[in-house]
C-alpha positions in Angstrom: 16.0 -63.0 -63.2 14.3 -64.6 -60.2 13.2 -68.1 -60.0 9.7 -69.0 -58.7 11.0 -69.9 -55.2 12.8 -66.6 -54.9 9.8 -64.7 -56.0 7.7 -66.5 -53.4 10.2 -65.5 -50.7 10.2 -61.8 -51.8 6.4 -61.6 -51.8 6.1 -63.4 -48.4 8.7 -61.2 -46.7 7.2 -57.9 -47.8 5.7 -56.1 -44.8 5.3 -52.5 -46.0 3.5 -51.1 -49.1 6.7 -49.8 -50.8 8.2 -53.3 -50.3 5.0 -54.8 -51.7 5.0 -52.6 -54.7 8.7 -53.5 -55.4 7.9 -57.3 -55.0 5.0 -57.0 -57.4 7.2 -55.3 -59.9 9.7 -58.1 -59.6 6.9 -60.7 -60.3 5.8 -58.7 -63.3 9.3 -58.3 -64.6 10.5 -61.8 -64.0 7.6 -63.8 -65.4 5.6 -63.5 -68.6 1.8 -63.4 -68.2 1.3 -67.1 -69.0 3.9 -68.1 -66.3 2.3 -66.2 -63.5 0.6 -69.0 -61.6 -2.6 -68.7 -59.6 -0.5 -69.7 -56.5 1.9 -66.8 -57.0 -0.8 -64.2 -57.7 -2.8 -65.4 -54.7 0.3 -64.6 -52.6 0.4 -61.1 -54.1 -3.2 -60.5 -53.2 -2.4 -61.7 -49.6 0.7 -59.4 -49.6 -1.3 -56.3 -50.5 -4.0 -57.2 -48.0 -1.3 -57.6 -45.3 0.1 -54.1 -46.2 -3.3 -52.4 -46.1 -3.8 -51.7 -49.8 -7.1 -53.4 -50.7 -7.3 -51.5 -54.0 -4.0 -53.1 -55.2 -5.2 -56.5 -53.9 -8.4 -56.2 -55.8 -6.6 -55.2 -59.0 -4.5 -58.4 -58.8 -7.5 -60.5 -57.8 -9.4 -59.3 -60.8 -6.5 -60.4 -63.0 -6.5 -64.0 -61.8 -8.1 -66.5 -64.2 -9.4 -68.9 -63.2 -9.8 -68.0 -59.5 -9.6 -70.8 -57.0 -11.0 -71.0 -53.4 -7.8 -69.5 -52.1 -8.2 -66.4 -54.4 -11.7 -65.8 -53.1 -10.7 -66.4 -49.4 -7.6 -64.2 -49.6 -9.6 -61.3 -51.2 -12.3 -61.7 -48.6 -9.7 -61.7 -45.8 -8.0 -58.5 -47.2 -11.3 -56.6 -47.1 -12.3 -58.1 -43.7 -9.0 -57.3 -41.9 -8.8 -53.8 -43.3 -12.3 -52.9 -42.1 -14.1 -52.8 -45.5 -17.2 -54.7 -44.4 -19.5 -53.9 -47.3 -16.9 -55.0 -49.9 -16.2 -58.1 -47.8 -20.0 -58.9 -47.9 -20.1 -58.5 -51.7 -17.1 -60.8 -52.2 -18.6 -63.3 -49.9 -22.0 -63.3 -51.6 -20.3 -63.6 -55.0 -18.2 -66.6 -54.1 -19.1 -69.7 -56.2 -18.7 -72.0 -53.2 -17.8 -71.7 -49.5 -15.5 -73.6 -47.2 -14.9 -73.3 -43.5 -12.2 -70.7 -44.0 -14.7 -68.5 -46.0 -17.4 -68.8 -43.3 -14.9 -68.1 -40.5 -13.4 -65.1 -42.3 -16.8 -63.5 -42.9 -17.8 -64.3 -39.3 -14.7 -62.5 -38.0 -15.4 -59.5 -40.2 -18.9 -59.1 -38.8 -17.7 -59.7 -35.2 -14.9 -57.1 -35.7 -17.5 -54.6 -36.9 -19.7 -55.3 -33.8 -22.5 -56.7 -36.0 -23.5 -59.3 -33.5 -27.0 -60.0 -35.0 -25.6 -60.6 -38.5 -22.8 -62.6 -37.1 -25.2 -64.8 -35.1 -27.4 -65.3 -38.2 -24.4 -66.3 -40.3 -23.2 -68.6 -37.5 -26.6 -70.4 -37.5 -26.3 -70.9 -41.3 -23.0 -72.6 -41.1 -23.2 -76.3 -41.9 -19.9 -77.0 -40.3 -18.2 -75.2 -37.4 -14.8 -75.5 -35.8 -13.3 -74.2 -32.7 -12.3 -70.9 -34.5 -16.0 -70.4 -35.4 -17.1 -70.8 -31.8 -14.3 -68.6 -30.4 -15.1 -65.9 -33.0 -18.7 -65.8 -31.8 -17.6 -65.8 -28.2 -15.4 -62.7 -28.9 -18.3 -60.9 -30.6 -20.7 -61.5 -27.7 -18.1 -60.5 -25.1 -17.2 -57.3 -27.0 -20.9 -56.2 -27.1 -21.6 -57.2 -23.4 -24.0 -60.0 -24.3 -22.7 -62.0 -21.3 -25.7 -64.4 -21.0 -25.5 -65.4 -24.7 -21.7 -65.8 -24.3 -22.1 -68.2 -21.4 -24.9 -70.1 -23.2 -22.7 -70.6 -26.3 -19.7 -71.6 -24.2 -21.7 -74.3 -22.5 -23.0 -75.6 -25.9 -19.6 -75.9 -27.4 -18.6 -79.5 -28.2 -15.0 -78.8 -27.3 -13.0 -76.0 -25.8 -9.5 -74.8 -26.6 -7.2 -72.8 -24.4 -8.4 -69.7 -26.3 -12.0 -70.5 -25.4 -11.2 -70.8 -21.7 -9.1 -67.5 -21.9 -12.1 -65.7 -23.4 -14.4 -67.0 -20.6 -11.8 -66.0 -18.0 -11.4 -62.5 -19.5 -15.2 -62.1 -19.7 -15.6 -62.5 -15.9 -12.4 -60.7 -15.0 -13.2 -57.5 -16.9 -16.6 -57.4 -15.2 -14.9 -57.5 -11.8 -16.5 -60.9 -10.9 -13.3 -62.1 -9.2 -14.8 -65.1 -7.3 -16.2 -66.6 -10.5 -13.0 -65.8 -12.4 -11.0 -67.6 -9.8 -13.2 -70.7 -10.1 -12.9 -70.6 -13.9 -9.1 -70.3 -13.6 -9.0 -73.4 -11.3 -11.2 -75.4 -13.8 -9.0 -74.7 -16.8 -7.3 -77.8 -18.1 -4.3 -75.8 -19.0 -3.1 -72.3 -18.5 -0.6 -70.0 -20.2 0.9 -66.6 -19.6 -2.3 -64.9 -20.8 -4.4 -66.9 -18.3 -2.2 -66.2 -15.4 -1.8 -62.5 -16.2 -5.6 -62.2 -16.6 -6.4 -63.6 -13.2 -3.5 -61.6 -11.7 -5.0 -58.4 -13.1 -8.5 -59.3 -11.9 -7.2 -59.8 -8.3 -5.0 -56.7 -8.3 -7.5 -54.3 -9.9 -10.4 -55.3 -7.6 -8.8 -54.9 -4.2 -7.5 -58.5 -3.7 -3.8 -57.4 -3.4 -2.8 -60.0 -0.9 -3.9 -62.8 -3.2 -2.4 -61.0 -6.2 1.0 -60.6 -4.4 0.9 -64.3 -3.3 0.1 -65.5 -6.8 2.8 -63.2 -8.3 5.4 -64.6 -5.9 4.5 -68.2 -6.9 4.2 -67.8 -10.6 6.4 -70.4 -12.4 7.3 -67.8 -15.0 6.7 -64.1 -15.1 6.7 -61.9 -18.2 6.6 -58.1 -18.6 2.8 -58.1 -18.4 2.9 -59.8 -15.0 5.4 -57.3 -13.6 3.6 -54.3 -15.1 0.2 -55.5 -13.8 1.5 -55.5 -10.2 3.3 -52.2 -10.5 0.2 -50.5 -11.9 -2.0 -52.0 -9.1 0.3 -50.9 -6.3 0.4 -47.4 -7.9 -3.4 -47.1 -8.1 -3.6 -48.0 -4.4 -1.0 -45.4 -3.5 1.5 -47.9 -2.4 4.4 -46.2 -4.1 7.1 -47.9 -2.0 5.9 -51.4 -3.1 5.5 -50.2 -6.7 9.1 -48.7 -6.7 10.6 -51.8 -5.1 9.0 -54.1 -7.7 10.1 -51.8 -10.5 13.7 -51.9 -9.2 13.6 -55.7 -9.0 12.5 -56.2 -12.6 14.9 -58.3 -14.7 14.0 -56.3 -17.7 11.7 -53.3 -18.4 9.8 -52.0 -21.4 8.3 -48.6 -22.0 5.0 -49.7 -20.3 7.0 -50.4 -17.1 8.7 -47.0 -17.2 5.4 -45.2 -17.9 3.6 -47.1 -15.1 6.1 -46.0 -12.4 6.3 -42.5 -13.9 2.5 -42.2 -13.9 2.3 -43.4 -10.3 4.8 -40.8 -9.1 3.0 -38.0 -11.0 -0.4 -39.1 -9.7 0.8 -38.8 -6.1 2.7 -35.5 -6.7 6.2 -36.8 -6.3 7.6 -34.4 -8.8 11.3 -34.7 -8.0 11.2 -38.5 -8.2 9.2 -38.3 -11.4 11.8 -36.1 -13.0 14.5 -38.7 -12.0 12.6 -41.5 -13.6 11.9 -39.4 -16.7 15.5 -38.5 -17.1 16.6 -42.2 -16.7 14.2 -43.5 -19.3 16.1 -45.2 -22.2 13.2 -44.3 -24.5 10.2 -42.0 -24.2 6.9 -41.8 -26.0 4.1 -39.3 -26.0 2.6 -40.9 -22.8 5.9 -40.3 -21.0 6.0 -36.6 -22.1 2.4 -36.0 -21.2 3.0 -37.6 -17.8 5.9 -35.2 -16.9 4.0 -32.3 -18.4 1.1 -33.2 -16.1 3.5 -33.4 -13.2 4.7 -29.8 -13.8 1.1 -28.6 -14.2 -0.1 -30.2 -11.0 2.8 -28.7 -9.1 1.9 -25.2 -10.4 5.1 -24.9 -12.4 3.3 -23.2 -15.3 6.4 -21.6 -16.8 8.3 -24.9 -16.8 5.3 -26.8 -18.2 5.1 -24.2 -21.0 8.8 -24.7 -21.8 8.5 -28.4 -21.8 5.4 -28.2 -24.0 7.2 -26.0 -26.5 10.1 -28.6 -26.6 7.8 -31.6 -27.3 8.3 -32.8 -30.9 4.9 -34.5 -30.9 1.7 -33.3 -29.2 -1.8 -34.7 -29.0 -5.1 -33.4 -27.6 -4.1 -34.6 -24.1 -0.9 -32.5 -24.3 -2.9 -29.4 -25.3 -5.5 -30.0 -22.6 -2.9 -30.4 -19.9 -1.4 -27.0 -20.8 -4.8 -25.3 -21.1 -6.2 -26.7 -17.8 -2.9 -25.7 -16.1 -3.3 -22.1 -17.1 -7.0 -22.0 -16.4 -6.7 -23.4 -12.8 -3.5 -21.5 -12.0 -5.2 -18.1 -12.5 -3.3 -17.2 -15.6 -4.8 -14.3 -17.6 -7.9 -15.3 -19.5 -6.3 -13.9 -22.6 -3.6 -16.5 -22.3 -6.1 -19.2 -22.0 -8.0 -18.0 -25.0 -4.8 -17.9 -27.0 -4.0 -21.5 -26.1 -7.6 -22.6 -27.0 -7.4 -20.8 -30.3 -4.1 -22.5 -31.2 -5.3 -26.0 -30.5 -5.7 -28.2 -33.6 -8.9 -29.8 -32.1 -11.0 -29.7 -29.0 -12.9 -32.1 -26.8 -15.1 -31.6 -23.7 -12.1 -31.1 -21.5 -10.9 -28.2 -23.7 -14.3 -26.5 -23.8 -14.9 -26.9 -20.1 -11.4 -25.4 -19.3 -12.0 -22.3 -21.3 -15.5 -21.8 -20.0 -14.1 -22.1 -16.4 -11.3 -19.6 -17.1 -13.8 -17.1 -18.6 -16.2 -17.5 -15.6 -13.3 -17.1 -13.1 -12.5 -13.8 -14.9 -16.1 -12.6 -14.4 -16.9 -13.0 -18.2 -20.0 -15.1 -17.7 -21.6 -13.9 -21.0 -18.5 -15.1 -22.9 -18.5 -18.4 -21.0 -22.1 -18.9 -22.0 -21.3 -18.0 -25.6 -18.7 -20.7 -25.6 -21.2 -23.1 -24.1 -23.7 -22.3 -26.8 -21.0 -23.1 -29.4 -20.3 -26.5 -28.0 -20.9 -29.1 -30.8 -22.0 -31.7 -28.3 -23.0 -30.9 -24.7 -22.3 -33.6 -22.2 -23.0 -33.6 -18.5 -19.6 -32.2 -17.5 -20.2 -29.2 -19.9 -23.6 -28.5 -18.3 -22.0 -28.8 -14.8 -19.2 -26.4 -15.8 -21.5 -23.6 -16.9 -23.8 -24.3 -13.9 -20.9 -23.9 -11.5 -19.8 -20.7 -13.3 -23.2 -19.2 -12.7 -23.2 -20.2 -9.1 -19.7 -18.9 -8.4 -20.7 -15.6 -9.8 -23.8 -15.6 -7.5 -26.2 -15.6 -10.4 -28.7 -17.7 -8.5 -31.7 -17.2 -10.7 -29.9 -18.1 -13.9 -28.4 -21.2 -12.3 -31.8 -22.2 -11.0 -33.4 -21.8 -14.4 -30.6 -23.7 -16.2 -30.8 -26.5 -13.7 -34.6 -26.9 -13.7 -35.5 -26.0 -17.3 -32.5 -26.6 -19.6 -30.3 -29.4 -18.4 -31.3 -32.7 -20.2 -29.8 -34.7 -17.4 -28.4 -34.2 -13.9 -25.8 -36.1 -11.9 -24.6 -35.9 -8.3 -22.2 -33.1 -9.2 -25.1 -31.0 -10.7 -27.4 -31.6 -7.7 -24.7 -30.8 -5.1 -23.7 -27.6 -7.0 -27.3 -26.5 -7.0 -27.8 -27.5 -3.4 -24.8 -25.3 -2.5 -26.3 -22.4 -4.4 -29.6 -22.7 -2.5 -27.6 -22.9 0.7 -25.5 -19.8 -0.1 -28.7 -17.9 -1.1 -30.4 -19.2 2.1 -33.3 -20.8 0.1 -34.1 -23.4 2.7 -37.3 -24.7 1.1 -35.7 -25.1 -2.3 -32.7 -26.8 -0.8 -34.8 -29.3 1.2 -37.0 -30.0 -1.9 -33.9 -30.8 -4.1 -32.3 -32.9 -1.3 -35.4 -35.0 -1.0 -35.7 -35.5 -4.8 -32.0 -36.5 -5.3 -31.7 -40.2 -6.5 -28.4 -40.5 -4.8 -26.5 -38.4 -2.2 -23.0 -38.3 -0.8 -21.5 -36.6 2.3 -21.3 -33.3 0.4 -25.1 -33.4 -0.1 -25.9 -34.2 3.6 -23.4 -31.7 5.0 -24.5 -28.9 2.7 -28.1 -29.1 4.0 -26.9 -29.6 7.5 -24.8 -26.4 7.4 -27.8 -24.5 6.0 -30.0 -25.8 8.9 -27.3 -24.7 11.3 -27.0 -21.3 9.8 -30.7 -20.7 9.8 -31.0 -21.8 13.5 -33.2 -24.8 12.6 -31.9 -26.9 15.3 -34.5 -29.7 15.4 -34.3 -30.3 11.6 -30.5 -30.2 11.8 -30.5 -32.8 14.6 -32.9 -35.1 12.7 -30.8 -34.9 9.6 -27.6 -35.5 11.5 -29.0 -38.5 13.3 -30.2 -40.0 10.0 -26.8 -39.9 8.3 -25.4 -43.3 7.6 -21.8 -42.0 7.6 -20.7 -38.8 9.3 -17.4 -37.0 8.6 -15.7 -34.3 10.6 -17.4 -31.5 8.5 -20.8 -32.8 9.3 -19.9 -33.2 13.0 -18.5 -29.6 13.1 -21.7 -28.3 11.4 -23.9 -30.0 14.1 -21.6 -28.9 16.8 -21.8 -25.3 15.5 -25.6 -25.5 15.3 -25.8 -26.4 19.0 -23.3 -23.7 19.9 -25.1 -21.0 18.0 -28.4 -21.9 19.5 -27.2 -21.8 23.1 -26.6 -25.6 23.7 -22.9 -25.8 24.6 -23.4 -29.1 26.5 -24.8 -30.8 23.4 -22.0 -29.3 21.3 -19.5 -30.9 23.7 -21.3 -34.2 23.4 -20.9 -34.2 19.6 -17.2 -33.3 20.0 -16.6 -36.1 22.6 -18.3 -38.6 20.3 -16.2 -37.9 17.3 -14.0 -41.0 16.5 -11.2 -38.8 15.4 -10.7 -35.1 15.6 -8.8 -32.8 13.3 -7.7 -29.2 13.9 -11.0 -27.8 12.5 -12.9 -29.9 15.1 -10.8 -28.6 18.0 -11.2 -25.0 16.7 -15.0 -25.4 16.5 -15.2 -26.7 20.1 -12.8 -24.0 21.3 -15.0 -21.3 19.6 -18.1 -22.9 21.3 -16.5 -22.6 24.8 -15.3 -19.0 24.0 -18.8 -18.1 22.9 -20.1 -19.3 26.2 -17.3 -17.5 28.1 -16.0 -20.8 29.6 -12.5 -19.6 30.2 -11.2 -22.5 32.2 -12.6 -25.2 29.9 -11.3 -23.3 26.8 -7.8 -23.0 28.3 -7.8 -26.7 29.1 -8.9 -27.7 25.6 -6.3 -25.3 24.1 -3.5 -27.1 26.0 -4.9 -30.5 24.9 -4.8 -29.7 21.2 -2.2 -31.7 19.3 -1.7 -28.8 17.0 -2.7 -25.2 16.8 -3.1 -22.6 14.0 -3.7 -18.8 14.1 -7.4 -19.4 14.5 -6.8 -21.4 17.8 -4.6 -18.7 19.3 -6.9 -15.8 18.1 -10.0 -17.5 19.6 -8.4 -17.8 23.0 -6.8 -14.4 23.3 -10.1 -12.8 22.1 -11.9 -14.7 24.9 -9.4 -13.3 27.5 -9.8 -9.8 26.0 -13.6 -9.9 26.0 -13.7 -11.0 29.7 -11.4 -8.2 30.7 -8.2 -10.2 31.1 -6.1 -7.9 28.8 -2.7 -8.9 30.2 -3.4 -12.6 29.5 -4.7 -11.7 26.1 -1.6 -9.8 25.2 0.6 -12.5 26.6 -1.1 -15.1 24.4 -0.8 -12.8 21.4 2.9 -12.5 22.0 3.3 -16.3 22.4 1.9 -16.9 18.9 4.4 -18.5 16.6 3.5 -15.9 14.0 1.0 -13.1 14.2 -0.9 -12.7 11.0 -3.2 -9.9 9.8 -6.3 -11.7 11.2 -4.7 -11.9 14.7 -3.7 -8.2 14.7 -7.1 -7.1 13.5 -8.8 -9.3 16.1 -6.6 -7.7 18.9 -7.4 -4.2 17.6 -11.1 -5.0 17.4 -11.1 -6.4 21.0 -9.6 -3.2 22.4 -12.0 -1.0 20.4 -15.1 -3.0 21.6 -14.2 -2.9 25.3 -13.8 0.9 25.2 -10.0 1.3 24.8 -9.9 3.2 21.5 -6.4 4.6 22.3 -4.9 1.2 22.6 -6.7 0.1 19.4 -5.1 3.0 17.5 -1.7 2.3 19.0 -1.9 -1.4 18.1 -2.7 -0.4 14.5 0.6 1.4 14.2 2.4 -1.5 15.8 0.8 -3.8 13.2 2.1 -1.8 10.4 5.6 -1.7 11.9 5.3 -5.5 12.1 4.9 -5.5 8.3 1.1 -6.0 7.9 -1.0 -3.7 5.7 -4.4 -3.0 7.1 -7.4 -4.5 5.2 -11.1 -3.6 5.1 -11.7 -5.5 8.3 -9.0 -3.6 10.1 -10.5 -0.2 9.1 -13.9 -1.4 10.1 -12.5 -1.8 13.7 -10.3 1.4 13.6 -12.9 3.9 12.5 -15.3 3.2 15.4 -12.3 3.3 17.8 -11.6 6.8 16.5 -15.2 7.8 16.9 -15.3 6.5 20.5 -12.0 8.3 21.3 -13.2 11.5 19.6 -10.0 11.6 17.5 -11.3 13.5 14.6 -8.0 14.1 12.8 -7.0 10.4 12.9 -10.4 9.2 11.8 -10.4 11.5 8.8 -6.8 10.5 8.0 -7.7 6.8 8.1 -10.7 7.3 5.8 -8.6 9.2 3.3 -5.8 6.7 3.7 -8.0 3.7 2.7 -8.1 4.7 -0.9 -5.0 6.8 -1.2 -2.5 4.6 0.5 -4.1 1.1 0.5 -6.3 1.0 -2.6 -9.4 0.2 -0.6 -12.8 1.6 -1.3 -14.5 2.8 2.0 -17.9 1.2 2.6 -21.0 3.1 3.5 -20.7 1.8 7.1 -17.1 3.2 7.3 -18.3 6.6 6.0 -21.0 6.4 8.7 -18.4 5.9 11.4 -16.6 9.2 10.4 -19.9 11.0 10.2 -20.6 9.8 13.7 -17.1 11.0 14.8 -17.6 14.4 13.3 -21.1 14.7 14.9 -19.8 13.6 18.3 -17.1 16.3 18.1 -19.5 19.1 17.2 -18.3 19.4 13.6 -21.8 19.2 12.3 -21.3 21.1 9.1 -18.4 18.8 8.1 -20.6 15.8 9.0 -23.4 17.1 6.8 -21.1 17.7 3.9 -19.6 14.2 4.2 -23.2 12.7 4.2 -24.1 14.7 1.1 -20.8 14.0 -0.8 -20.1 10.4 0.0 -20.3 8.0 -3.0 -23.4 6.4 -1.6 -27.0 7.6 -1.7 -27.9 8.8 1.9 -30.7 7.0 3.6 -33.1 8.3 6.3 -31.0 6.5 8.9 -27.9 8.5 8.0 -29.7 11.8 8.6 -31.3 10.5 11.8 -27.9 9.5 13.2 -26.6 13.0 12.3 -29.7 14.5 13.9 -29.0 12.6 17.1 -25.7 14.4 17.3 -27.2 17.9 16.7 -27.9 18.5 20.4 -28.8 22.2 20.7 -28.1 23.2 17.2 -31.7 23.7 16.3 -31.1 25.2 12.8 -28.9 22.4 11.8 -31.2 19.8 13.5 -34.1 21.1 11.4 -32.1 20.6 8.2 -31.2 17.0 9.1 -34.7 16.3 10.2 -36.2 17.6 7.0 -33.9 15.3 4.9 -34.8 12.3 7.2 -38.6 13.0 7.0 -38.5 13.3 3.2 -36.8 9.9 2.9 -38.8 8.2 5.6 -41.9 10.2 6.5 -43.5 7.2 8.3 -40.6 6.9 10.8 -41.2 8.8 14.2 -37.5 8.9 15.1 -36.8 12.2 13.3 -39.8 13.9 14.8 -38.9 12.8 18.3 -35.2 13.8 18.0 -36.1 17.2 16.6 -38.7 17.7 19.4 -36.0 16.8 22.0 -33.6 19.4 20.6 -36.3 22.1 20.6 -37.3 21.3 24.2 -33.7 21.8 25.4 -33.8 25.3 24.0 
């Protein structure tokens, strides 16, 4: 049998519900009903409230006769702390009398439930208030963002505790008002760890790292929060060296410390170092596992990410989303993405957006829209995902209608996406109208419209737009430079280039292309040698310039000096020879290209087939056309068929040319027959057949009549 003192100890030391049940059973077994004092039963009510079982607490409360003020306050506290606001209100309203504890407990319940208006009304009814009452109301106002009311109440308080000052300091710090927060910190009559860590975080998280580092170095005492605050701040600024040094210097670390440095390494794609930290961690939680899973996904190690995901004992929505997004962005099969999505225990906006993007990327726009229509709640990122999907699939009209008629709201991402769509579809008026109506713009907005002006040869509008830009990046400068170059103003293009505060490789290549377009060989060669770095575009631009100006030996020499000749360079060289009337060289280069290990692509054949036509090499031309599909899996275009038709016509193989026009997988147009007619020369019978086809397709065109007349005249 337990004595009363032992029973009190058992009840007070119970922290879990099973322990509470056992303690209650001990009370029931040890004491007869008449010996169970109100004091002991009150402790049992408090114990059950502490362990989260308000039903058991209420059962014991109802058995207490008579109840004292502690009984009522403890039952009220059990409901309040476990989030049962309505039951707490009923107990409070039923109380025979109130004391300050009762008022403060009910006030805290309302504040916790974000019921600021009710809390304020209750606060005004209180005949007596203490520092706890005031601090509770301060917390309520701060949580709901009622900052003016917060400050007004703080100023009216008869006295302030350290907790009051910390609430005021936190209120300003979390809003990023660092100057005011510093003044409050200096006014505080005393400070504790919380105060110092709060101002330290305010400085570090709002770009005042020098002050934060200075304060950290002079702190009389540092706890784990101080160290972790600085590590996280350095990590967010990309100062991994400082973050790692601080981590290594820590006298002790907790899981937050390990996760902070792990997250920093993952965020900056330091996969190997992240793996080392992960392996060294003495303990890991779900945040740790998700961080390393994210690292593998960001690095494109989809297989390893999948293996790690399978090995995780615990997974949350973040884990599933990391895996789904990894597969969706890495180009995995859409079926794999659908399987992951179907297996997920729940979804959020990230999940839905990822599967819609995967479907859109696979060309399944209808399915993506079906998923979009199934969304339980459409937020702005969801609308932007389906809008981007329509734009990427070049479904301009659907995107236009969605943007204008269906989207309930639009943000900068939406507007820039639609601006890009208008630019790609060359809808200048729509693009300008949207740009003018945008409530905010960034460099993407300005540059997109500038590029459209440049492409449409609207030089004056482009210049006005460029001059009105508050900030100009290299992309905008290149767009303006290109606009000048394409419209015959190389001097203005050079002025833009020279005025750039810094130049990247794309800037140099744009200027090099401008000089090449104007055939300024000396200036182009000089700029080429001034370039701090070169890529295949730089080399190709220069050797094409030499080829186009007849300096074939210099062109070949530059081509041979390239660090690596890619397919684009080979195709450019072949094209240059074909265009300057050296079809034999172009064909020879095509064989050399294949020996070098490069398979011809569509652009290569577009250069080779005209070369065959100019050389009169019928056999090679026909072989190339057949080879496109048979050997390289390419579908010849109508233009490429036309080259072979021209080749056959030039060589006098008119019947074969006519058969190719009639059997090619494209509907012949009048122009095809007119071209064939132009090669008919003295073959009057054949010419009449070609002319008949052309006249039927385009009776208003005089070309076929004139050509047939010329053939007849020769006879």
